[in-house]
C-alpha positions in Angstrom: 12.4 52.8 38.5 10.0 55.6 37.2 10.4 56.6 33.6 11.6 60.0 32.6 8.0 60.9 31.6 6.6 59.7 35.0 9.2 61.8 36.9 8.2 64.8 34.9 4.5 64.2 35.5 5.1 63.8 39.3 7.2 67.0 39.4 4.5 68.9 37.5 1.7 67.6 39.8 3.7 68.5 42.9 4.1 72.0 41.6 0.3 72.2 41.0 -0.3 71.2 44.7 2.1 73.9 45.9 0.4 76.6 43.8 -3.2 75.9 44.9 -4.5 78.6 47.4 -5.9 77.7 50.8 -9.3 79.3 50.2 -11.9 80.3 47.5 -12.3 81.6 44.9 -9.2 79.5 44.0 -6.9 79.6 40.9 -7.9 78.9 37.4 -6.3 76.3 35.1 -5.1 79.1 32.8 -3.4 80.9 35.7 -1.9 77.6 36.9 -0.6 76.9 33.4 1.2 80.3 33.4 2.7 79.6 36.8 3.9 76.2 35.8 5.5 77.6 32.6 7.3 80.2 34.7 8.6 77.4 36.9 9.9 75.5 33.9 7.1 73.0 33.3 5.8 73.1 29.7 2.3 71.7 29.5 -1.2 72.4 28.0 -4.3 73.6 29.8 -5.9 70.2 29.1 -3.0 68.4 30.8 -3.4 70.5 33.9 -7.2 69.8 34.0 -6.4 66.0 33.9 -3.9 66.4 36.6 -6.4 68.3 38.8 -9.0 65.6 38.4 -6.5 62.9 39.3 -5.2 64.9 42.3 -8.7 65.6 43.5 -9.1 61.8 44.1 -6.0 61.7 46.3 -6.0 65.1 48.1 -8.6 67.3 49.7 -9.1 69.6 46.8 -12.2 71.5 45.7 -13.2 73.1 42.4 -15.2 76.4 42.9 -17.9 76.1 40.3 -20.1 79.0 41.4 -18.8 81.1 38.6 -16.7 80.9 35.5 -13.9 80.4 35.1 -13.7 77.7 37.7 -11.1 78.0 40.5 -9.3 75.3 42.3 -8.2 75.4 46.0 -7.6 73.3 49.1 -10.6 72.4 51.2 -11.1 74.5 54.3 -8.4 73.7 56.9 -6.4 71.7 54.5 -3.1 72.4 52.7 0.1 70.8 51.5 2.4 70.3 54.4 4.9 67.8 53.2 8.6 68.7 52.9 9.7 69.0 49.2 11.2 71.2 46.7 9.7 73.0 43.8 11.7 73.3 40.6 12.4 76.9 41.4 13.6 76.1 44.9 15.8 73.3 43.5 17.4 75.7 40.9 17.9 78.4 43.6 19.6 76.0 46.0 21.8 74.5 43.2 23.0 77.9 42.1 23.5 79.3 45.6 25.3 76.3 47.1 28.8 77.4 46.3 28.3 81.0 47.5 26.6 80.0 50.8 29.4 77.7 51.8 31.7 80.6 52.6 29.2 82.7 54.5 27.2 80.3 56.7 28.2 78.6 59.9 28.9 74.9 59.7 25.9 74.0 61.8 23.5 75.7 59.3 25.3 74.3 56.3 24.9 70.8 57.8 21.2 71.4 58.0 21.1 72.5 54.4 23.2 69.6 53.0 20.2 67.3 52.6 18.4 70.1 50.8 21.3 70.7 48.4 21.4 66.9 47.7 17.7 66.8 47.2 17.9 69.8 44.8 20.7 68.1 42.7 18.7 64.8 42.5 15.5 66.6 41.4 17.3 68.6 38.7 19.1 65.5 37.5 15.8 63.5 37.3 14.0 66.3 35.4 16.9 67.4 33.1 15.8 65.3 30.1 12.3 66.6 29.7 12.4 69.9 31.5 14.7 72.5 29.9 14.8 74.7 33.0 16.3 71.9 35.1 19.4 72.1 32.9 20.1 75.7 33.9 22.9 75.0 36.4 24.8 73.3 33.6 24.6 76.4 31.5 25.3 79.3 33.8 28.4 80.1 35.9 30.0 83.0 37.8 33.7 83.7 37.6 35.7 86.2 39.6 37.3 89.0 37.6 40.6 88.2 39.4 41.1 85.0 37.5 44.9 85.3 37.8 44.9 85.0 41.6 43.8 81.8 43.3 41.7 82.3 46.5 43.8 82.1 49.7 43.6 79.0 51.8 41.5 79.4 55.0 41.6 76.9 57.8 38.0 75.5 57.9 38.0 75.1 61.7 39.1 78.7 62.2 36.5 79.9 59.7 33.8 77.9 61.5 34.9 79.3 64.9 34.8 82.9 63.6 31.4 82.5 62.0 30.0 80.9 65.1 31.3 83.7 67.3 29.8 86.2 64.9 26.4 84.5 65.2 26.5 84.1 68.9 27.8 87.6 69.6 30.9 86.3 71.4 34.4 87.8 71.6 37.3 86.1 69.8 40.8 85.3 71.1 43.0 85.0 68.0 46.5 85.2 66.6 46.8 87.3 63.5 49.9 87.6 61.3 50.8 90.5 59.1 50.7 90.4 55.3 54.5 90.2 55.3 54.5 87.3 57.7 57.1 89.1 59.8 55.0 89.6 62.9 52.0 88.3 64.8 49.5 89.8 67.1 47.6 88.2 69.9 44.2 90.0 69.8 40.8 89.9 71.5 38.2 91.0 68.9 34.6 91.9 68.9 33.3 90.4 65.6 30.8 92.7 63.8 30.4 91.3 60.3 31.9 89.0 57.6 32.4 90.3 54.0 33.5 88.3 50.9 35.5 90.8 48.8 36.7 89.3 45.6 38.8 86.2 46.4 39.3 87.3 50.1 37.1 86.9 53.1 37.3 89.6 55.8 36.2 89.8 59.4 35.2 93.3 60.5 35.8 93.8 64.2 36.7 96.2 67.0 39.2 95.3 69.6 39.8 95.6 73.4 42.3 98.4 72.8 40.6 100.3 69.9 37.0 101.2 69.0 37.4 101.9 65.2 36.3 99.1 62.9 39.2 97.2 61.3 39.4 94.5 58.7 41.1 91.1 59.2 41.7 88.7 56.3 40.5 85.3 57.5 43.4 83.5 55.8 45.9 85.4 58.1 44.3 84.1 61.3 46.6 81.5 62.8 44.2 80.5 65.5 40.8 81.5 66.8 38.9 80.7 70.0 35.4 81.9 71.0 35.4 83.4 74.4 32.5 83.2 76.9 32.4 87.0 77.0 29.9 88.9 74.9 31.0 91.4 72.3 31.3 95.0 73.3 28.5 97.2 71.8 30.0 100.5 72.7 30.3 101.5 69.0 27.1 101.2 67.0 27.7 99.4 63.7 25.6 99.0 60.6 27.1 96.9 57.8 24.9 98.5 55.0 26.1 102.0 56.0 29.7 100.8 56.3 29.7 99.4 52.8 27.8 102.5 51.4 30.5 104.7 52.8 33.1 102.6 50.8 35.0 101.6 53.9 36.0 98.4 52.2 37.8 100.3 49.5 41.4 100.2 50.5 43.2 103.5 50.9 40.2 105.7 50.2 41.0 109.4 50.8 37.7 110.9 49.6 36.5 111.7 46.1 38.6 113.2 43.3 37.7 114.7 40.0 39.6 112.4 37.6 40.6 113.7 34.2 42.4 111.6 31.7 43.1 110.9 28.0 41.9 107.4 26.9 42.3 105.4 23.7 39.2 104.7 21.7 39.2 100.9 22.6 39.1 101.7 26.3 36.5 104.4 25.8 34.2 101.8 24.2 34.7 99.6 27.3 33.9 102.4 29.7 30.7 103.3 27.8 29.6 99.7 28.6 30.9 99.7 32.2 31.3 103.3 33.5 33.6 104.0 36.4 31.1 106.5 38.0 27.6 107.8 37.6 28.8 111.2 36.3 31.4 109.8 33.9 31.7 111.7 30.6 33.7 110.8 27.5 34.4 113.6 25.0 35.8 112.7 21.6 39.0 114.6 20.7 39.6 116.1 17.3 41.3 114.1 14.5 40.5 110.7 16.1 43.0 111.2 18.9 41.0 109.4 21.5 38.7 110.7 24.2 38.8 113.0 27.2 37.5 111.2 30.3 36.1 113.0 33.3 34.6 111.3 36.4 34.2 111.7 40.1 35.8 108.6 41.7 37.1 107.4 45.0 40.9 108.0 45.5 41.7 104.4 46.3 44.3 101.8 45.7 41.9 100.0 43.4 41.7 103.1 41.2 45.5 103.2 40.9 45.7 99.5 40.2 43.1 99.9 37.4 45.0 102.9 35.9 48.3 101.1 36.1 46.9 98.0 34.5 45.8 100.1 31.5 48.8 102.4 31.3 49.1 101.9 27.5 45.5 103.1 27.0 45.0 105.9 29.6 47.0 108.9 30.7 45.9 110.9 33.8 45.9 114.7 33.4 44.4 115.6 36.7 44.7 115.7 39.7 48.4 116.5 39.5 49.3 114.5 42.6 47.7 111.3 41.1 49.4 111.9 37.8 52.8 112.3 39.5 52.4 109.2 41.6 51.5 107.0 38.6 54.4 108.5 36.6 56.8 107.6 39.4 55.5 104.0 39.5 55.7 103.5 35.8 59.2 104.9 35.6 60.3 102.6 38.4 58.7 99.7 36.5 60.7 100.6 33.4 63.9 100.8 35.5 63.2 97.3 36.8 62.7 95.9 33.4 65.8 97.7 32.0 68.2 96.8 34.8 67.0 93.4 35.9 66.2 91.8 32.5 68.8 93.1 30.0 67.7 90.7 27.4 64.5 92.6 27.1 66.1 96.1 27.1 65.7 96.6 23.4 62.1 95.6 23.5 61.0 98.0 26.3 58.1 99.9 24.6 58.0 103.6 24.7 54.9 104.9 26.6 54.1 107.7 24.2 50.9 108.7 22.6 49.5 111.5 20.4 48.0 113.1 23.5 49.9 116.1 24.7 49.9 114.8 28.3 51.8 111.6 27.6 55.3 112.2 29.0 56.6 108.8 30.1 59.3 106.9 28.2 61.4 103.9 29.1 
């Protein structure tokens, strides 16, 4: 079995072969060293020179010595045409594997499986001597909705939907409502697939409607690809659809949000603004901040405001303020009536801002 040092040398030399251009004037050893370092291979210029002299004996390489500095390249008509992975490709595949699984058809995933395995093997072999190969062990992506587990999706249904989307075929499916009280037998024209948070959605039109609608994949009870092609009566562009915030539930246009916020929340908003035009104005005597921002009037906005009810009080628009007040009062009623043991601990929603009116 090759030693760790031998594996590192082979990986470095493979990277050198991939970096060599196909024609003169070639690439210098200094430039090669920089590219290797960018790819995670730490080595000296002298090491690369030795590697090139060794590789020249095994591969059709040429050193252009007509001028200094010398440049290395493949001989005319020759190049590296052997399947393999560079360190950068191995890292990319390793980090993307989990994300791609939900968005690619099964047939394409099956083709990529050997590459994923090759990437893992290469990174494992180089991990001891090559710091960059340890990157997948040190980076991670977590959804902000850590409380909610992703819904269970039937893998066969997901594969059928993706395949129909790729092939441009209509779908015959049974779709249940969120309340599970009713089901619909639908013929859909698949247009796009979008992963939004923990949920995957199919965007589609139907035989009886032309507007684009969203279908949560986990609510599909069955799916069958039909031999008929999708209807293209309504032009659809996914980038435009997303730019218009069509995936934001309950959007009713833009609103000018005004609110009082506590200092702690204000600091968070300075780091992660809720809009491009957001402004935070300090109030006198350290009473918090006045927030102003142009935002989408969506369910998500209301969920965000309700989740931070102890730190923010909406002052405008009046309709949004009234809706939030009703929901918070209803929540207080639920806690007071349904959990009497907690009645004495129901906190008063009251702040120093003049617009804070709600109490339990």
